[in-house]
C-alpha angles and dihedrals in degrees: 000000000000119000089258092050090052090048090052092050093047092046092049091051093047093049091048091052098042109032107090116228090242089060091059094059121100116269107254101186145342088284089070093058119094115218099164119203136134092302096047109132105217093181092058093072115017096182090052091048092048090051093049093049094046093050093040093054090056092044089242096132082076101017097173096049118101114268093238089065096048097272133125097247091226123159119243089258093051091046089053091051091051091052091048093050092047090051091049091062094035090244114179121237103266093217135020111201139160083207089064100039100039120005096040096061090046092051091048090055104035108016125103118245089255092052092048093051091045099050113017099066090050090051091049092051094045093242096132127042115209136202131193124244104196117111122067132188090262098027113061114120087008091056093163088066091073117142105192102127132216112195118202111247102169110267092010144034128240106222124202129171147069136276126195136201088028101168113229093347089148090059101036126104099204137015133213104214142185114224135175114246096165122040095188095075136034116221090011094060100058127105130190116227139172127214143165115261089222091063110123111265097034118115136162137206122195119236112220113226131203088256089066091243128100118213089148128077143178111239122205128197119195114181092326114183112224119181113232089231085072092062112107115218122347126328111272090015095093093109089070090056092043094054093047091049092048089059090057092044091054090047089053094048092047088061088073086077090068093059125211134301128269131032117009109250088202093062094038092054093044093051091050091049106040103013128213130296127229091278092054093254128126106284094225107073094195093053090044091054093047092052092046091051091049093049090053089053090049093052091049090050091049090053091048091047092054090048091049094049091049090051092045093052090048092049093243100109119117109249090237096049093095087062091053092048093044092051097049096039095053094044089049091051091051089051090050093056092044087057092045089056092047093047092048095057117195090339088068090065094064108121110179110016126118089229090061093044088248092310098311094164100051093039091052090047091053091046091057089066087075093053092080091049105043118079090022124329122267088248091056091047091051090051090052092048091049094050103034104033106023091033093220117167119265 
């Protein structure tokens, strides 16, 4: 055995012994997703809590982060093996976290040693839930036009302004936020700060979506006091952090194209709707062909995603590649849910019933419409791809 083979064997055995059976079942709704944080109710789901603690103790919620920051210290090859072995038993992700997918990489690159030691271990253990304060009512695609101000008050800033489309702001403990510290320049006048959502002057208001759910919020800041020690990188250099973080956000959003683990809801819905023929295939040949074509696209995207992540870890990824992955991943996810609705027939239109899990299929289908808007619209991503990768003229 090579060292990597031995690691795979040891990892497989550990996962088999420590991943509860309940954590190998398909995710049915948002309630099955663990976000951690100060308000996380461990007693509400003991198997989930056991899985989070087991993975957290090994640093495997963030396997490729350094051990001193709560990570597993694994190499890129070992991290890939861990992901493969988790996928092979349909193990759920032990912790979903904007701290892991977005803030963590930015802190690793731009944070001071004190900031890393303060925040990264808490992120790895799921102790703090984060949200992202980027978009504003008049600064969406033109993010650098943001107006939320941070006035210098000695050892702290006084922050005033509004953010919008702040995912889970009403449930988050802390926010990483872009603020304007210099009004005389655009990108050059932005700083990147962190603050507790319970700080006096912070308030949130949910935004109701067509799906009937509300992961998004408006976030208001009224004379919020933010210590300067919570600024990441230099003053007026926050745009550098923001751009770096956006690449990781787009990488995270692109992962939607891969779908979840476990049984394929496409096939399950299609079997229930059209049944099987004498050869054990879906009885509707057109639906069967559409699902087969989609699965080929998904496998190709998974292969490209693995290649991209390998290149990213090795520092060889094109700076615009996250835009390419984000565009295709979100469009693929929308196509998946269109097919789920088609495969489910009239049953997929149920909105409130217990049988439909309170309309999980149509609500998820409606939610995917936001995938190609959040994190930068598909149109913006195509512009970036055209200019940065294809090198077409403006």
